[in-house]
DRENDO-1510 file (C-alpha; in Angstrom, 1 decimal, always signed):
<recs>
REC; n; res; u; v; w
REC; 1; MET; -0.1; +62.6; +72.7 .
REC; 2; LYS; +0.3; +60.0; +69.4 .
REC; 3; ASN; -3.3; +59.6; +69.7 .
REC; 4; ALA; -4.5; +63.1; +69.6 .
REC; 5; LEU; -2.1; +63.8; +66.7 .
REC; 6; HIS; -3.8; +61.0; +64.9 .
REC; 7; THR; -7.1; +62.4; +65.6 .
REC; 8; MET; -6.1; +65.9; +64.5 .
REC; 9; LEU; -4.9; +64.4; +61.3 .
REC; 10; GLY; -7.7; +62.6; +60.5 .
REC; 11; LEU; -9.9; +65.7; +61.2 .
REC; 12; THR; -7.9; +67.3; +59.0 .
REC; 13; ALA; -8.0; +65.0; +56.2 .
REC; 14; ALA; -11.8; +64.8; +56.6 .
REC; 15; LEU; -12.5; +68.8; +56.5 .
REC; 16; LEU; -9.9; +68.9; +53.5 .
REC; 17; PHE; -12.1; +66.1; +51.6 .
REC; 18; LEU; -15.4; +68.0; +52.6 .
REC; 19; THR; -13.9; +71.0; +51.0 .
REC; 20; VAL; -12.8; +69.8; +48.3 .
REC; 21; ALA; -16.3; +68.0; +47.4 .
REC; 22; ALA; -18.3; +71.3; +48.5 .
REC; 23; GLN; -16.2; +73.0; +45.7 .
REC; 24; ALA; -16.7; +70.3; +43.2 .
REC; 25; GLN; -20.6; +70.8; +43.7 .
REC; 26; ASP; -20.4; +74.7; +43.8 .
REC; 27; LYS; -22.5; +75.7; +40.7 .
REC; 28; SER; -21.2; +79.3; +41.2 .
REC; 29; ALA; -17.8; +78.0; +40.5 .
REC; 30; GLN; -18.5; +76.0; +37.4 .
REC; 31; LEU; -18.7; +76.8; +33.7 .
REC; 32; ALA; -21.9; +75.2; +32.0 .
REC; 33; ILE; -21.6; +74.9; +28.4 .
REC; 34; ILE; -25.3; +75.8; +27.0 .
REC; 35; THR; -27.4; +75.5; +24.1 .
REC; 36; ALA; -31.3; +75.7; +23.2 .
REC; 37; PRO; -33.2; +73.1; +24.8 .
REC; 38; GLY; -34.6; +71.2; +22.0 .
REC; 39; ALA; -30.9; +71.0; +20.3 .
REC; 40; ALA; -29.3; +67.6; +19.6 .
REC; 41; LEU; -26.3; +68.2; +21.7 .
REC; 42; SER; -26.8; +66.8; +25.3 .
REC; 43; ASP; -23.4; +65.3; +26.3 .
REC; 44; VAL; -20.1; +66.2; +24.8 .
REC; 45; SER; -16.5; +65.5; +25.0 .
REC; 46; LEU; -14.0; +68.0; +26.4 .
REC; 47; PRO; -12.0; +68.1; +23.1 .
REC; 48; ASP; -15.5; +68.3; +20.9 .
REC; 49; VAL; -16.5; +71.2; +23.3 .
REC; 50; GLY; -13.3; +73.0; +22.1 .
REC; 51; ARG; -13.9; +71.9; +18.4 .
REC; 52; TYR; -17.3; +73.5; +18.6 .
REC; 53; PHE; -15.7; +76.6; +19.9 .
REC; 54; LYS; -13.2; +76.8; +17.9 .
REC; 55; ALA; -15.3; +76.3; +14.6 .
REC; 56; GLU; -13.2; +73.5; +13.9 .
REC; 57; LYS; -16.5; +71.2; +14.1 .
REC; 58; ASN; -19.2; +73.8; +12.8 .
REC; 59; LYS; -22.6; +71.6; +12.5 .
REC; 60; ALA; -24.2; +69.8; +15.5 .
REC; 61; PRO; -25.2; +65.7; +15.1 .
REC; 62; ASP; -28.5; +66.6; +13.3 .
REC; 63; GLY; -27.0; +69.0; +10.9 .
REC; 64; THR; -27.7; +72.5; +12.7 .
REC; 65; LYS; -25.2; +75.1; +11.8 .
REC; 66; ILE; -23.5; +75.9; +15.2 .
REC; 67; VAL; -23.4; +79.2; +16.1 .
REC; 68; ILE; -20.9; +80.8; +18.8 .
REC; 69; VAL; -21.5; +83.2; +21.6 .
REC; 70; MET; -18.8; +84.4; +24.3 .
REC; 71; MET; -19.0; +86.6; +27.1 .
REC; 72; ASP; -17.2; +89.9; +26.8 .
REC; 73; VAL; -13.7; +90.4; +27.8 .
REC; 74; GLY; -12.8; +90.9; +31.2 .
REC; 75; ARG; -15.6; +88.5; +32.6 .
REC; 76; PRO; -14.6; +85.5; +34.8 .
REC; 77; GLU; -16.6; +82.9; +32.7 .
REC; 78; ARG; -14.8; +84.2; +29.6 .
REC; 79; ASP; -11.8; +83.9; +31.2 .
REC; 80; ALA; -12.8; +80.0; +32.5 .
REC; 81; ALA; -14.0; +79.3; +28.6 .
REC; 82; LEU; -10.5; +80.8; +27.6 .
REC; 83; LYS; -8.7; +78.4; +29.9 .
REC; 84; GLY; -10.9; +75.2; +30.1 .
REC; 85; VAL; -12.1; +75.3; +26.3 .
REC; 86; TYR; -9.9; +77.1; +23.8 .
REC; 87; LYS; -6.8; +76.5; +26.2 .
REC; 88; MET; -5.6; +80.0; +25.0 .
REC; 89; SER; -5.0; +83.2; +26.2 .
REC; 90; GLU; -6.8; +86.3; +25.2 .
REC; 91; ALA; -4.2; +87.3; +22.6 .
REC; 92; GLU; -4.3; +84.0; +21.4 .
REC; 93; TYR; -7.9; +83.8; +20.6 .
REC; 94; ASN; -8.0; +87.2; +18.9 .
REC; 95; ASP; -4.8; +85.9; +16.8 .
REC; 96; TYR; -7.0; +82.4; +16.4 .
REC; 97; PHE; -9.8; +84.2; +15.2 .
REC; 98; VAL; -7.9; +86.6; +12.9 .
REC; 99; GLY; -6.1; +83.8; +11.2 .
REC; 100; ALA; -9.1; +81.9; +10.8 .
REC; 101; THR; -11.1; +84.8; +8.9 .
REC; 102; PHE; -8.2; +85.4; +6.9 .
REC; 103; THR; -8.0; +81.9; +5.7 .
REC; 104; GLY; -11.8; +81.8; +5.2 .
REC; 105; ALA; -12.5; +79.1; +7.9 .
REC; 106; VAL; -14.9; +81.4; +9.6 .
REC; 107; GLN; -16.5; +84.7; +8.6 .
REC; 108; ALA; -16.0; +86.7; +11.9 .
REC; 109; ALA; -14.8; +85.9; +15.7 .
REC; 110; PRO; -17.7; +84.5; +18.0 .
REC; 111; LYS; -20.3; +87.2; +19.0 .
REC; 112; ALA; -19.8; +88.5; +22.6 .
REC; 113; LEU; -22.6; +89.3; +25.0 .
REC; 114; GLY; -22.3; +91.1; +28.4 .
REC; 115; SER; -24.5; +89.1; +30.9 .
REC; 116; PRO; -25.7; +86.1; +31.6 .
REC; 117; ALA; -29.1; +87.2; +30.9 .
REC; 118; ALA; -28.3; +88.3; +27.2 .
REC; 119; MET; -26.3; +84.9; +26.7 .
REC; 120; LYS; -29.6; +82.8; +28.0 .
REC; 121; LYS; -31.7; +84.9; +25.5 .
REC; 122; PHE; -29.3; +84.6; +22.4 .
REC; 123; VAL; -28.8; +81.0; +23.2 .
REC; 124; ALA; -32.4; +80.1; +23.7 .
REC; 125; GLU; -33.5; +82.0; +20.6 .
REC; 126; THR; -30.7; +81.1; +18.1 .
REC; 127; PRO; -30.8; +78.0; +16.3 .
REC; 128; GLY; -27.6; +75.9; +16.7 .
REC; 129; ALA; -26.2; +78.6; +19.6 .
REC; 130; ILE; -23.8; +77.3; +21.8 .
REC; 131; GLY; -22.5; +79.4; +24.6 .
REC; 132; TYR; -21.6; +79.2; +28.4 .
REC; 133; LEU; -22.2; +80.9; +31.6 .
REC; 134; ARG; -21.9; +80.3; +35.5 .
REC; 135; ALA; -23.7; +76.9; +36.1 .
REC; 136; SER; -25.8; +78.5; +38.6 .
REC; 137; ASP; -27.2; +81.2; +36.5 .
REC; 138; ALA; -28.6; +78.3; +34.3 .
REC; 139; ASP; -32.4; +78.1; +34.0 .
REC; 140; ASP; -35.3; +75.9; +32.2 .
REC; 141; SER; -34.8; +78.5; +29.2 .
REC; 142; VAL; -31.6; +76.9; +28.0 .
REC; 143; LYS; -30.2; +73.4; +27.9 .
REC; 144; VAL; -26.8; +72.8; +30.2 .
REC; 145; LEU; -24.4; +69.8; +28.1 .
REC; 146; LYS; -22.7; +67.4; +29.9 .
REC; 147; VAL; -19.3; +67.3; +29.3 .
REC; 148; ASP; -17.4; +63.9; +29.5 .
REC; 149; GLY; -20.7; +62.3; +31.2 .
REC; 150; LYS; -20.7; +64.8; +33.7 .
REC; 151; ALA; -23.0; +68.1; +34.8 .
REC; 152; PRO; -22.0; +70.8; +36.5 .
REC; 153; GLY; -22.2; +70.3; +40.0 .
REC; 154; GLU; -21.1; +66.6; +39.8 .
REC; 155; ALA; -17.4; +65.5; +41.0 .
REC; 156; GLY; -14.5; +65.6; +38.3 .
REC; 157; TYR; -16.8; +68.0; +36.4 .
REC; 158; ALA; -14.1; +69.6; +33.8 .
REC; 159; LEU; -14.7; +73.3; +33.6 .
REC; 160; ALA; -13.9; +75.5; +36.8 .
REC; 161; ILE; -14.3; +79.3; +37.0 .
REC; 162; LYS; -11.6; +80.6; +39.1 .
</recs>
């Protein structure tokens, strides 16, 4: 009886490990930070991603002005960006950009787009644009940035869509 219980516990632990590992590599459940293929950015820290998206850091390493783009309100990708990148709720995000616009830190809140196709097109065609989408929606038209040295699909990648 004891051996059966140990075997069952071992199998349960292995199944749990495999499930967690599979979720870590599920690109449809991860948020990819994207920019144009020729952009200077390639590997950024999560805090720097937040600084770019909050317009606190407005130039890429090569001096290109950063243009932030968001997905429309209500999309799961936007919710993931607000939680994982901005560390804000929708209301806090709105208040942040109203304040930043009022003080002159930014001219306006980031442009919002309604689909992954629109996001890829805008980012690919706009110098300095930085946006996001599901990692599974990324293709060769955009460059997926590593965050803290990890690409979407790698274990320990920081940005998940729930």
